[in-house]
N, C-alpha and C positions, 0 to 999 in steps of 0.2 A: 836709594832710602828704600827699604824693604820693610812693609809694617809688616808683623805677626801677631793675630790677638787670638788667642784662646781662652776669651770670655775674661776672667780674674784679672788676666794679665795680659797685657799688651808691651812687646817689644818692636822697637824701631833700630834697624841694624843699617849703620852705613860702613863705607870702607874706606878707609884713607890711606894707597899704599901698602904696607907690609902689616896694615893695622884695622880690624875688623871693631867696631864701636857700636857697642850696644846700650839703649839706654829700656830700664825695663821698669813699669809702670803697672803699680797695682799689687795684687797679693800673691806670693812665692809661696804656694803650696803644693800639692801632688799633681792637681791640674799642669803645674808649669813642665811637667815631663815630655809632653807631646810638644807643649811651643819650644822647647829648648830642642827637640831632636830634630823642629825644622832649622834653627837656630845653626846646629852640626852640620850637616845640608848644606846648607848657603854658607858656612862662613869658614870651614875646613876645607879651602881648598890650596891649590899650591902659591905660594906668595905669601902667604899669612904666617905670621909670627909673633902675632898677640893680639888677645881679646881682649878688650876692656870693657867690662858691665860697670855703666852707671847705674847704681840703684838708689841717687835720689829721691824718685818716685816709689819706692818699694816701703810702705807702710807696716805690713807684715811679711812676716816668713815664719814658718813651722817647721819641725826635723825633716818632713819629706820635702819641703821646699829647698832648705839646704842639702838635702841629700843629691837634689837633682842639680845645684850650682857643684857641687861636689863631682859628681858623674861627668858633666860638662868638662870640668877641668882633668879628672883623670884620661878622657879620651881625648881631650886635646895633646894631653902630655905625649900619649902616643904619635903623634903626626908634629911633635918637637915645636910645638905652641904653647906660649905661655897666655896663661888667664889670670885677669888682675880684676878685683871687684874692689870697688871706691865708692864714696858718697852714704859711707853705713847709714841706716838712719838708726834710731834709738832701741824702738824692738828689736829687729834683727838683732841687732849688736849686741843685745841683753842676752839672745839665745844664744850668739855664741859662747860669750861669757859664762854663762849657766849649764851649755854642754860640755865647756871645758874643766869645769871643775866637778864633774860627775864621776865614778869611779866605775868601769866597766864592772859588772854583778853576773852574766851571764853569757852568753855564745849568740845572743841575738845579732843582731844589726848593730847594734848600739856599741858593742865594741869596735866594728870595723869602723863607725864615722867618729868614736872617739880617738880610733888611732891616726886617721886622715887630720884631726882637729889639731892633733898634738904635734905634728910633725914639725911645725915652726909657729906656735903660737902666738908669739908674742909680736910675728910679724902679720899677724890678720886681725891682731886683737885691740893692736894700741895704734893710735894716733901717727898717721905720719905714712910715707910711699917706700919707706928704704929699704923694702928688698923686692923693689919691682924690677928690678934685674936678676933677680933669684927664681928661674923656672923652676925651684923646688918649692915657692911659698907662693899660691897663687889666689889667694886672699890676703888684700890688704885695705885697712883702714883708711880714711882719708884725714888729716887734719887741714890740708889746705881746701876749703869747698867752696865749690863757685854753683851759682843760679843756673841749672840747667835748661832753667824753662819751664814752658807747662807741658805736661804729662803727653806722650802722644797719644793723636786722637783715635779712638776707636773707629774702624772699617763700619 
């Protein structure tokens, strides 16, 4: 078990055979990029098929934090790794719904972000893990919630 602490976000990384399990705790914002870069270095290795991100302890996520998660997913796809996110909390899930309802109006990064969200939004935004085996649909809401225990302790 490895712990990555980047201040507002702590990530616990565990490997179970071909699956890497990440438990994120704290705020998922622009500062998450450094922590997720360390995750990529530790998790994207030979024999990893799936990276599962438990977001039960992420109470706040902004657009830059979502972009960090999408960046993780994009890079994982290059290695043939599927990224799943589950146990979405109300605020991050509201952000996904809000962004999915926006219409792109210019050529900023918002258009690219919305295009990624619209790949298969029903798989990401509705409860359930129906698309867990679909490697084109990385973010999945969780209907079956479990108590993952307390958040990872900061170093």
